[in-house]
DRENMI-445157 format. One record per atom (N, C-alpha, C, O): x, y, z. Coordinates in steps of 0.05 Angstrom, whole numbers, plus 5000, padded with zeros to 4 digits. Each point is the difference from the previous one (the first is absolute). Layout:
DRENMI-445157
XYZ
...
This chain:
DRENMI-445157
501949804996
498250205006
501850255001
501750035017
497950174961
501350235001
500150165010
497650074999
503750105015
500250195022
499650284986
501250084980
497350025031
499150314997
502350225011
500949995023
499550134964
501450165017
500750344980
500750175015
499249914959
497850255001
502350225009
498950185013
503649844984
502750065012
500850234971
500149894978
500650455024
500650094980
503849835003
501649995019
498549914950
504150054998
500850094981
499050024977
504150055037
501050084968
501149794990
501449855013
498050124957
501949854978
501550124980
499650234993
502049634998
502549944988
500649864980
501449805001
497250314977
499249854974
503149984979
501450205000
499249634988
501049904982
499050194972
497750084996
504349974989
500750134966
497849994985
499750194984
497749525017
498349914993
497650025015
497749934994
503550205032
496949985011
499249955026
499050085021
501949754969
499349795024
501249995025
502250095003
496249785021
501950215034
501649755002
499149775000
503150295000
502349735006
500450155049
501549855013
497850284996
500150035026
497750105006
498950124982
499849885042
499350215017
500550075043
500949875020
498450284975
500850055028
497450005015
498350174993
500949665029
497649955018
501350025026
502349945005
496150155012
501250115030
503550015005
501349845013
500050444969
503349875001
500949974995
502250105001
496649624983
501849734987
499649974972
498050044988
503949895005
500249894968
499349835004
500349905022
498349964956
499749894974
501549774980
500650104978
499849765024
499950084960
497849614982
498849795002
502750484978
497449764988
501049814989
500750084977
499749795024
500749684983
498749934981
497749945004
503050054982
499649794968
498550324989
500350245002
498149574987
497650234977
497650065008
498249864991
501150415031
497850024998
497650044975
500650094978
497749855028
497549904982
498250185002
498249965017
501550324967
496150214996
498349854990
499249854983
500350325044
496949804999
497250315010
499450095022
499349994944
496550185003
497949835016
498949794992
500750335028
498449995008
497250324984
500450244995
496349505000
498050354999
499450045021
500349895022
499050254972
500050275024
494850014994
498850194988
500449695018
496750125005
499750374991
498850175014
502349884965
499750184993
497550175000
499250215009
500149544975
495950114995
498950045032
497650075002
503249905014
497649915025
500950295011
498650055020
503650244973
500750295007
497750184981
498749944980
501550245030
498550264992
501950164971
502350075007
497149984972
502550234982
500349914995
499149785006
504450284963
501349814993
502249835009
502050124992
498949645023
501449785007
501650094980
499849994975
502550135050
503950104999
500949884994
501450084981
498949675024
501849754995
497749685010
499349965024
499849844952
499549794990
501249745015
498749805005
504750245004
500849735001
501850145032
500650235002
500049545018
503350015011
501449885007
499749805014
503750364970
501349845004
500549875016
499050125019
502149674990
502249775021
501449764977
500049884978
501650165057
502249754988
500549905013
500750095022
499149694971
501449725024
502649894999
501249914981
499550115046
503449894989
500550065031
499350165018
502649554977
501249835025
502850225009
501950044984
497950085047
503350095002
500149835024
499049805010
502850374994
502750025028
500950175019
501250204992
498549755034
502150215008
502549865020
500049875021
501550214967
503249875004
499749804990
498849934980
502749885044
500549764997
497349754996
500149784990
497550415024
497749665016
497749984973
500650014977
497549965030
498649784990
497750144973
498350185004
502149694970
499150274982
496650085009
499949995024
497750074965
498150085003
497350034978
499950244994
499649735003
498650274975
498450065008
498949865018
499950434972
499550214991
497650104979
498849914980
501350315036
497650114966
500450205009
499550055023
501650194956
500050254999
499350144989
500249964975
498850245034
498050264991
499950204988
500750205013
498649834963
502650274982
496450275004
498550004980
500950135039
497950265007
500250164957
501650024982
495950055024
500450144964
501450255005
501150054979
499750215043
502950115010
501849925000
501850165004
499649414988
503150054998
499549905024
500249764995
498950265041
501549745014
500549785002
499649844981
501350085042
497649744990
499749945029
500450165019
499049614983
498649945024
501249615019
500149834983
500350125032
500149595006
496749985003
498350095016
501649734957
497650065003
497649645019
497649985006
504649814997
501849695001
501649945008
502350074994
497049765025
502749675010
499049974992
497750095000
503349784987
498349605003
502349855005
500849854982
500250165033
500149855017
504249884983
501349825011
């Protein structure tokens, strides 16, 4: 069962734009392997007016803090370019 985190994080991107590390609770977590971009459709039709965004950008990745055991995480990029650690899959 994933743990909901929903905490802001700083993300370091590769030259291709993929996440390669993020800072969470003052610790750097290094991405292991190739992160996977996932786009989740929002329920835009339930809001009034013109939607500003139809899809939510998520990145599923494996990362490790130092020599610790790796975990799977979901990072979410906001419409303003900010990043949120959404889930820790363990």
